[in-house]
N, C-alpha and C positions, 0 to 999 in steps of 0.2 A: 506483254511479259517478256522480260529481259532473257539472254541467253542463259542456260541452265549450267550451274557448276557442275564439275567432274562427280560430285557425291550425289547430287540429285540428277543427273542425266538418265540414270536407269529409270526413276521414276518418271521422267518427262517421257521417255520412250513408251511406257506402258500406258500412260494418258493419251498420248498421241494415238497408239493402236486402238484404244478403246473409242477415242474419237472418230478415227477412220471408221470403225464398225458401225458407230451410231449413225455417222453422217451418210454412209453408204445405203444402210437399210432405210433411212428416212427418204433418201432421193429416189431408191427402187420405188417406195411406195406411192409416190405422187401420180404415177400412170404416165401412158403415152399420150394422151391429149395434154396434161399439164407441162410435160416436156416439150411438147412442139410449140405450145403456146408461149412459153416461158423463152425458149430459144428463139422464136421469132421475135421477141422484144430484144433480146440480146443482140441478136444480128441488126435489129434496126438502130440500136443505140451505136453499135460500132460503126456503121455506116454513116451516122450522124458527125462523127469527129473528123476533123480535117486531117489529122495523122493518118487515118485510115484512107480518107479520099485521095491524100496524095502519096500514098506508098505505091512503090513499084515492085517490091519484093516482099512477101509476107509467109511467116512460117505458122501453120494451121496445125489442128489435130483432127482424125477422123473419129467421130463419137463411138464409144462402146455402148451400144444400145441396150445391152444387158446390164450396164451400170447406169443407166439413166443420164448419161453425160449430155451437157449442152450440145445441141446439133448444129454445128457450123457448115453443114452441107450446102445450105442456100447461099452462105458467105462465100464459100468455094466458087460455087456457080457465077455469082455476080462480080466477083475480083476477076475470074477468068475472062467475062465478057469485056472487062476492061482492060484485058491485056496484062494484067498483074502476074509475076512470076511467083508461083506457090511451091513451098517447101513443106515436107513433113517429117516427124521424128523417125529415127531408127536407132536399133541397137544391135550391132554386130557382135557376136561372140568372139572372145580373144582370150586365150588362157583360162583363167578362173573368173574373168570378168567380162567387160563389154566395152566396145567403142560406140560413142553416141554422137549424135549429131542430127542435123536436118539434111534431107535430099530433094532434090528439084523432081517435081511430079508434073509431068505435061497433060496427063489425064488421070481422073479420079479413079478409073478403072485399073490403074496401075498399083493402085493401094491393096493390098492383101495381107491377111494373118501370117506372119512368119515366126510364130512359136514363142513371142513374147506377150500374147494377150491383146494386141492392139494392131491395127492395120498398118502396115510400113511401105516405103516406097521399094523398088527393086534394087537389088544390091549395086547393078552397075550404073546407077543415077548419080549425077554430080553432087557433090558435097558442099553445102555453104560453108564460106570460111569467114571470118571477121570482116565486116563491111559489106557482105552480099545480101544481107537481110535488113531491112528497115524496122519491121515489126515482128514481134512473136506473141501469137494468141495462145494462152496457157491455161490448161485445165485445172481445178482443183476440187478437193471435197469440203474445203472450208478455206476461208480466208479473213482477214481483218482489213478495215479500211486503209490501214498504211501499207498495204500490200504483201504482207507475210501471208504464206500460203501452207495448206495442208495437202499434201499429195498421197499417192497411194503407197509411199515407204520405198520406192526403188531409189529415189535419190535423181532421177533422171534431170529434171529441171535444175535441180541445184548444182549438178556437174555441168550441165550443157549451156546453161543461160551465161556464165561467165567468159565462155568462149566466143560468144556473139555480142554481148553488150558490155559496154557501148561498142558502137554506135547504135545498134537495134534497142527498141524500147519493148519492154514486155508488159502485155495487158493480159491480166487474169481474168477469166470469165467463170462466173457461177451463178446460181439461183439465190434470190434474196434471203432466203432461209439458211442458207450456208455461210452467209456473214456473221462474224463473231466478233465481240469486242476485244478479245485476245486469245492468243494461242501460245503454248508452251514452244519455244523456239531453241534450236540447237545452232551450236556455232557456224556449222556450215550451210545453214539455211540462207537462202537468196529471196530477198523481197522483190516483188514485181512493182513497175513504175505506176500502173493505173490499175484499178478494179473495178469491172463492169458487172453489173447484175441485171436482172430484169426490170428493177426498179430505180436504181441509182447508178450514177458515175463517180467515182473517188479518184482525185488526184493530188495524192500526198506530196509529190516532189514538184508540182506545177509544171509537168512537162506539156500540158496540154495549152498552155500559154493563156491567152484571154479567153479560151473557150472553156467556161467554168463547169464545174459538175453540176448536174441536174438533180 
């Protein structure tokens, strides 16, 4: 679905809010066992990609288990064993808003809730600049095969991704039932490069090269 006109943007926002509520409720209803099984398949799919195998610096997210998010903790462990530098998102209050980005995390134990609803790195950790990250693994409540995603509404990734890509590639991960044919988009929405579900991989921009989607 194309970007919404000014006259229809309010309707689009309402539709997106309704979709968020519905998708979050559906995701929470699948239960911990399904979350673990589906997440395992997503992690396996990510590890099968050459761009992940070759990456030496990756931005991840720590799962909000109360929201039944994709659990990337096994990916964190495997990448650390390979010596990959890992970064996690942060939101620092500033005035009436926030400064956003990704900070280096040497150990998963450094990630703690810091008032924004998700686990964040310590404030003193180094911040990734453009060129520091090769990959960003991005959560979503819904997405389309062409890489457009529906987040929680804070706009974190829409604001932060342009600061890091290019050269970083953004891979959105979600369960197969969260994949939709289309989403109402706004002018500031930023599409990801690759979509990875527990069933399929979509490469709308051809960034995976000869490694075709399965």
